[in-house]
C-alpha positions, 0 to 999 in steps of 0.5 A: 392786070392779068395772071401768067400760069406757067406749066413747066412740064415736057410739053410746058405752056404759058397762059395769060387771063385777066377775067376776060381775055385768054392767051396762051403760047407753047413754052418757047425753047432753043437747044431744048432749054427755055428761051428767055429772050423769047419769053420777054418778047412774048410777054412784053406788052402784057400787064401782069399781076402776078406770075403762077408757076406749077412746082416740078418734081422728077420721077423715076421715069426721067432719067438723069438727063431728063431730071438734069434738063428740067431743073435748068429749065425750072431754075431759069423760069424761076429766075425769069419771073422774079425779074418780070414781076413783083409777084410771084407764086409757086403751086403744087399740081395737087392744089390747083387740080384739086379746086378745079375738081379734077384730083383724080382718086386713082384705084390701087393697082393703076399704072402712074401712065394711066393716071397721068392720061385720066388726070389730063383728060379731066383737066381737058373736061374741065376747061371745056366746062369753063371755055369750049371755045379755048379747049378746042384751040388746045388740041394737036393737029391730029386732035391729041390733047395738048396738055401743057396748053390745058394745064397753063391756062387752068393754072392762070384761071385759078391764079386769077381766082385765088387773088381776088377770093383769098389770101395769097396762094400758099405753098406748105403755109409760107407765103401770103397776100402781100398786104397780109400777114401771116398769123402768128402763134398766140402766146403761151401756144405749144408752138411757143414752148422749148423742149425740157429735154434740151433746156429750153434750146432749139 
């Protein structure tokens, strides 16, 4: 059993990691949208323990149409993942990047383009440390960094590690390992009190 990591970006990709093997594919697209039929074909014979999807946010540079298309693809992937595997986790890029040591602190005044390039390069260097043979396969025909593949592989590795060393990966404190209850606020704590101004009501 292994983990499927998904990078949903413009150059998105899928990666499977079970602790030994790493498989990865560019995101299958048809007319600019995620091809669900091809996704099923690619993952049909793969025993999935869980699927980790990187959360998506739009940027001002994306434009209306680009943000709309991204939202459609992200929604299609979430719906597909929920049907394909019983365990699904959404992770913010800052979370898995920080655990891999690639959450860079950029100087003030650095442009978003330069920040993205630096982060992509740091992700590639991290993959080279973990598995140089696989890292060599993620470069394009002209030697460029195919960051979607790199990110998907690192996300799968992150999820595989998290499932075996800690609680279920959380998003803003929501969700936990399926067999573990979330900690509850003790009685008498501030979280359990009601506002006096509102008469004890919320």
